[in-house]
N, C-alpha and C positions, 0 to 999 in steps of 0.2 A: 406212439410215436411215428413220425413220417419215416418213408424209407431211407431218406439221406440221413437223418438222425440215428437210424438203427443201424445203417451201414458205419457210420463213424463210431458208434459205439463197439460194434464187433472189432473194427479196426483197431481202435484203442486197447481193446482186451486183449487182442493177439500180441500187439505191440508190447504190453505191460507185461504179459506172460513170458513173452521172448527176453524182454529186459531183465525180468526177476529170475528166470534160469541163467542167463549169462551173469547175472550178479552173485547169485549163489554158487555158480561154479567157480567164480574168480575168489570169492571168499574162501572157499575151501582149498584152492590151491595156496593163496594167501596163507591161511593156516598151517598146510603142510610144510610151506618153505619158512615159517617163524623160526626164530632162533631157537628157542627152546625145542620144539617138535623135530625141527629139520637136524638139529645136532643129536637127537635122540635116534632119528633114523640114520643118520651118517655114521654113528657109533656102530651099529648093527652092520653096515655096509662094509665099515673097515674091518670088521670082526670076521666076516664072511670073506670078503675079497684076499685078506692077507693070511689067513688061516693062523691067526695069532696064538690061540691057545695051544697049537701044536709047536710053534715056534719059539714060544715064551722062554723055555727052559734055556734053550741056547743063547737068545738074547740077553737073558739076566746074567749069564755066566760071563759074557762079553764085555757086558756093561759093568759088571764088578771088578773084571781084570783091567780095562782101559779106563774106566772113571777115576781110578786112585792117582793117576799121572796127569790128568786133565781138568783144567778149570770147568769145561762145559763139553758135553759129550752127546753126539748125536747117535741117537738109537741104532745100532748097526743091523745089517740085514732087514731093513724095513723100508719099504717103497716110498713112505711119507716122512719128510724132514722132522722129526721130533726132537728136541733139545732137552737135555738133563744138566742140571747142575751137579758139581762134584758131590755136593752133600747127599743130592737125591739118588746118584748112582750108587752111593755106598750104603745108604741107608734105608731106601725103599725096600719092602718086602715084596714077594712074588705077585700078590693081589693087589697092592698099590702101584706096582710098576705096570701092571695090566691097565688098571684105571686111569693113570697118567698117560700111556699112550693111547688109550682110545679117546679119551677125553680131549688131549691137545690134536689129535688126528681130525678128530671131528670139526673141531675148531678151526683148523687151518683149511679144510675143505669147504667150511662154510663162508670162510673169510675170503679166501682165494679161489674158490671154484675148482673144475676138474683138474687144473694144473697141478696142484697140490699131490695128486696121485703119484706123480713120478718125481716130486721135490727131493726125495731121498734118494733115490735109485734111477737115474735116466734110462738105464736099461731095461727096467722091470715094463713087462707088457702083459696085456690080458686078451686072451683070444674069445671074441664072442660075436655071433652074427648079429649084424645091426638089424635086420627084418625079423629076428625071433622075438618070442615074447619077453625072454630073458634080456635081449639086446635092447628091446625098448625100455623095459623097467630100469637097465643100467643107464641108459640116456636120461631117462626122468631123474634119477638121482642125482645126476651130473647138473641138473638144474637148480637143486637145493641149495640155495647159496645166498648172502645178503642182497647182492644187487637185484637178481631175481624177485626176492621177497619186495623189494622196495618196489620195483616196475608193479607188481601184483598189487601192492596197497593203493598205489595210484589209480590204477585200472578200477579196482573195487570202489573207491571212492567216487569217481566218475559214473560208474555203473549204477551206484546206489543213488547218486542225485538224479539221473535220467529216469530211474526206475520210480522214484518217489515223486518225480514230476509228472510221469505217466499215471502213477495212481491217484494223484489230485485231480488231473483231467478227468479221469474216468470216474471219480467219485462225484464230480460236478455235471458230467455229462449223463450219469443214469439217475433216475428217480430215486428217491430215498428209500423206498420199500424194496428196490432191487440191487441197491448199493452192495450189501455183505454178500448176495448171492455171486454177482459179477466177480467181486474181488477174491471170493472163495473158490468159484470155478476157475478164474485165471491162475490162482496159486496152485490148486491141484493139476492143471494142465502143464504147469512150470515144473511141478516137483516129480510127479509120477513117473515121466521118463528117465529123468535123472536118477531118481531112485533104483527102478528097475535096473538101468544100465549099471550103476554103481555095485548093486547086490549081485547081478550076473557077472560082473568082473571079478569081485571078490571070491564068488564060488569057483569060477574059472581059475584063479591062482590057487584056490585049496584043492581042486582036484585034479590039476594038472599031474601028467604022468610022472614018476619019479624019475629023476636024472642021475647019471652015474657021478655028475660033477656036484658036490655039495655047494659049490658057489651058485650054479643055476637054481638049485633047490633053495637055498637061503635068499635068492632074490625073489622068489614066487612068495615066500613066507613074508619077507618085508612088504611088498605089493599087497598081499592080501590083508595084512596088519594095516596098512596105509588106508584102505578103502573105509575104514571106520569112520574116518573125518568127514567125507562128503555124504556117506550114508546117515550119520547123525544129522548133519545140515539139512538135507533132504526130507528125513522123516519128519525132523522138526517143522519145515515149511508144509508138508503135507498135512500134518495133524492141525497147525493153525488154520489152514485152509479150509479143511475139512470143519472145523469148528465154527468158522465164519459161515460157511454153508449151513449148517445145522442151525445156527442163531436166525440166520436171514430166511430159512424156510417155518421156523416157528413164527419168526414175526408175520410172515404172510399168511401163514395158516390163522393166526390170533386176528389179524386184520380182516380176513375173510369172513371169518366166524362172527366177529363183532359187525360187520356190515349186513351179514345174513340176519342177524338177530334184529337190527333196527329197520330193515326192510320188510320183515316179517309181517303181515297184516294182523292188526289186533282182532281178537276174538269178538264176535257178536254177543251182546249180553242175552 
C-alpha cells in the first residue's frame, strides 16, 4: 500500500477503536440505567440510605395505627413519599411492607429522579462530601432514572451507527487478507483499556477502607456490584476481538504456506 493509503487505514483504525470504545461505554451506561437494572440498584440505595430494616418496626406500628382511619396513608418517618391503601396498611405483613416500600421508592426515584429523595420529608438531609469516592457514587445513583436512560439510548444508537460506518470503511480500505487482523486489533485497542479500568475500579471499591458509616460502605458495595455490567461487556468485546485476530492470523499463515508450496521449485528427475 502507498503511504497515503497506509496513513488512511491507520487513521480509520484509530477512529474505529475510539468509536467502538465510546459505543460500549454508552451501552454499559444505558444497561445500568435501564428500568429493571436501575430499579434493582435503587432498591439497594434506598435500603442503605434510609436504614429501613432498623426503622421498619416503628413504621409498621404507625402504619397499623393510622391506616385504620385513613383511606390512603403515606408511610410515616420515611423520606420518600410512599402511599399505601387502607387495605394494605391493615393486611401487609412485615416482609410485604418492606418489599412495597422498597419497590415503590425505587420506582419513584426512577420516574422522578433525585427529587423523590425528599418527597416524603422535605427536612431530610444526607451529609456526604461531593469530591469523595462515596460522593461520586451517590451522584451517579442520582443519574439512574428514565430520562437519563432515554438520552443514553439515543446516544448509543448514534454511536452504533457511526461505529458501523467506520467498520465498513475500514473493511473496504484494508486488503481482504488483513481485514480480520485490523478489526480484531482495533477491538482489542478499544476493549482492553476499558476492561482494565473497570476491573481496577471494582477492585478499588471492594478494597476501600472500612468506614464507620454503613451508608458509605453500602455505596461502595453497590459500586462494586454495578461494575459487573461494563466488565462483562468489555470482556465480551475483548474475546471477540481476540477471536478475529486468531482467525486472521491463521488465514495469513495458511496463505503464506500455500504460496510457499506453489513457489517451491520442482525436484529434478
